[in-house]
C-alpha positions in Angstrom: -17.8 -7.1 5.4 -14.2 -5.7 5.6 -12.7 -4.4 2.4 -9.5 -6.0 1.0 -6.3 -4.7 -0.4 -3.8 -5.8 -3.0 -0.5 -3.9 -2.8 2.6 -4.1 -4.9 5.8 -2.2 -4.7 8.6 -2.5 -7.4 12.0 -1.0 -8.0 11.9 -0.8 -11.8 15.4 0.8 -12.2 16.6 -2.2 -14.2 13.6 -2.2 -16.6 12.7 0.1 -19.5 10.7 2.9 -17.9 8.5 3.5 -20.9 7.7 -0.1 -21.3 7.0 -0.4 -17.5 4.5 2.4 -17.6 2.9 1.2 -20.8 2.5 -2.3 -19.4 0.8 -1.0 -16.3 -1.4 1.5 -18.0 -2.4 -0.5 -21.1 -2.6 -4.0 -19.9 -2.1 -4.7 -16.2 -4.4 -2.2 -14.6 -7.2 -2.6 -17.1 -6.9 -6.4 -16.8 -7.3 -6.2 -13.0 -10.2 -3.8 -13.1 -12.1 -6.2 -15.3 -12.1 -8.7 -12.4 -15.3 -8.5 -10.4 -14.6 -7.2 -6.9 -11.7 -4.9 -7.9 -13.0 -1.4 -7.0 -10.2 0.8 -8.1 -6.5 1.0 -9.0 -4.0 3.8 -8.0 -0.4 4.2 -9.1 2.3 6.0 -7.2 5.9 7.1 -7.6 8.4 7.6 -4.8 9.1 11.2 -3.8 12.9 10.8 -3.8 13.5 7.8 -6.1 11.4 7.9 -9.2 12.1 4.3 -10.0 10.2 3.1 -7.0 6.6 2.3 -7.9 3.5 1.3 -5.8 0.2 0.1 -7.1 -2.8 -0.2 -4.8 -6.1 -2.0 -5.5 -9.2 -1.8 -3.2 -11.2 -5.0 -3.2 -14.7 -5.8 -2.1 -13.1 -8.4 0.1 -9.7 -10.0 0.1 -11.4 -13.2 -1.1 -11.6 -11.7 -4.6 -8.0 -12.8 -5.0 -9.1 -16.4 -4.8 -11.9 -16.0 -7.4 -11.8 -17.8 -10.7 -11.7 -14.4 -12.5 -8.6 -13.3 -10.7 -6.9 -16.7 -10.9 -7.4 -16.6 -14.7 -5.0 -13.6 -14.9 -2.8 -14.0 -11.8 -0.1 -16.4 -10.7 0.8 -18.9 -13.4 -1.7 -17.4 -15.7 -0.1 -14.0 -15.9 0.4 -12.7 -19.4 3.6 -12.9 -21.3 4.0 -9.1 -21.0 3.5 -9.3 -17.2 6.1 -12.0 -16.9 8.6 -10.1 -19.1 8.3 -6.8 -17.3 8.2 -8.1 -13.7 11.3 -10.3 -14.4 13.2 -7.1 -15.1 12.0 -5.4 -11.8 13.0 -5.8 -8.2 10.1 -6.7 -6.0 10.0 -4.6 -2.8 6.8 -6.0 -1.3 3.6 -7.7 -2.2 0.8 -7.6 0.3 -2.7 -9.1 0.4 -4.8 -8.0 3.4 -8.0 -7.3 5.1 -8.9 -3.8 6.3 -8.9 -3.6 10.1 -9.7 0.1 10.5 -12.0 1.6 9.6 -13.0 -1.6 7.9 -15.0 -0.5 4.9 -13.2 2.5 3.5 -11.8 2.9 0.0 -9.1 5.3 -1.3 -9.8 9.0 -0.5 -10.6 11.2 -3.4 -8.3 14.1 -4.3 -5.1 12.8 -2.7 -1.8 14.0 -4.3 0.3 11.7 -2.2 0.4 8.4 -0.3 2.4 7.4 2.8 2.9 3.7 3.2 3.9 2.2 6.5 4.4 -1.6 6.9 5.9 -3.7 9.6 5.8 -6.8 11.7 5.6 -6.4 15.5 7.4 -8.8 17.8 5.0 -11.6 18.6 4.9 -10.8 22.4 4.1 -7.2 21.6 1.3 -7.7 19.0 -1.6 -7.0 21.3 0.0 -3.8 22.5 0.9 -2.9 19.0 -2.8 -3.1 17.9 -3.9 -1.1 21.0 -1.3 1.6 20.2 -2.1 1.8 16.5 -5.9 1.8 16.9 -6.2 4.1 20.0 -3.3 6.5 19.6 -1.2 6.3 16.4 -3.9 6.3 13.7 -6.2 8.7 15.4 -3.4 11.1 16.0 -2.3 11.1 12.4 -5.9 11.6 11.2 -5.8 15.0 13.1 -2.8 16.2 11.0 -3.8 18.9 8.5 -3.7 17.5 5.0 -4.3 13.9 6.0 -7.4 12.8 4.0 -7.7 9.3 5.2 -5.9 6.5 7.1 -6.5 2.8 6.8 -4.7 -0.2 8.3 -4.6 -3.9 7.2 -3.5 -7.2 8.4 -2.0 -9.7 5.9 -4.0 -12.7 4.9 -1.3 -14.1 2.7 1.2 -16.2 4.6 3.9 -15.3 2.1 3.6 -11.6 2.8 6.9 -10.0 3.9 5.2 -8.0 6.6 2.1 -8.6 8.8 0.6 -5.1 8.9 0.3 -2.3 6.4 -1.2 1.2 6.7 -2.0 3.6 3.9 -2.4 7.4 4.4 -3.9 9.5 1.6 -2.4 13.0 1.8 -3.1 16.3 0.2 0.6 16.3 -0.8 3.8 14.6 0.3 4.8 17.6 2.4 2.1 16.7 4.9 4.2 13.8 6.1 7.2 16.1 6.8 5.2 18.7 8.7 5.6 19.6 12.3 2.1 18.3 13.1 3.0 14.9 11.5 6.2 14.8 13.6 4.4 15.6 16.8 1.8 12.8 16.1 4.5 10.2 15.3 6.9 11.0 18.2 4.8 10.3 21.3 6.2 8.4 24.3 4.1 5.4 23.4 5.4 5.4 19.9 9.0 5.6 21.1 8.3 2.6 23.3 6.9 0.6 20.4 9.5 1.4 17.8 12.1 -1.2 19.0 9.5 -3.9 18.9 8.8 -3.4 15.1 10.6 -5.5 12.6 11.1 -5.0 8.8 9.8 -1.4 9.0 9.1 -0.1 5.5 8.0 3.6 5.0 7.4 5.0 1.5 6.4 8.5 0.6 4.8 8.5 -2.8 3.4 11.0 -5.3 0.5 10.2 -7.5 1.6 8.9 -10.8 0.7 11.0 -13.8 1.1 9.6 -17.3 3.2 11.7 -19.6 1.7 12.3 -23.0 
């Protein structure tokens, strides 16, 4: 069965940075990891704007987000601390999705960076979009030196801001600025698809490391 994903991106520039990180490390991540079906949690900080934060959670299936255990800590049942901190932050994107390719992979070990790409194709281009992504775009990026894994997802939450999301675990963020990456992302087919993509979001993230 396909793995699921919970993805959250915040701008926490209007929050207290120390409290934001304490909340994530000491309450929010441990609380999620106690929910059966949550497989891991990773935190990331934007390469150029250190107040942009991403958290990713691999799930046994996306149905975990409808389980009683998750509902007990999510939505209206969020903790007081969660409601306080998130009210001070700007939400960039929340995404719940099912893994399309390869289908059953989890986060690659040893990655120092993450590239996030999310978008919604024009409705009349969605079939070609999936053909392009599965048969050229993703395979091409997986050949770039330093790319450890690539996974793509389709939203299962009707409230998601975008329909598709891809995650690339990288050796370091420089991989996504390499000549090999540029060659893989500037093919004729890619150039033809770009005008058909709406709400494109690309984030280059470094792995979060807690300061002592």
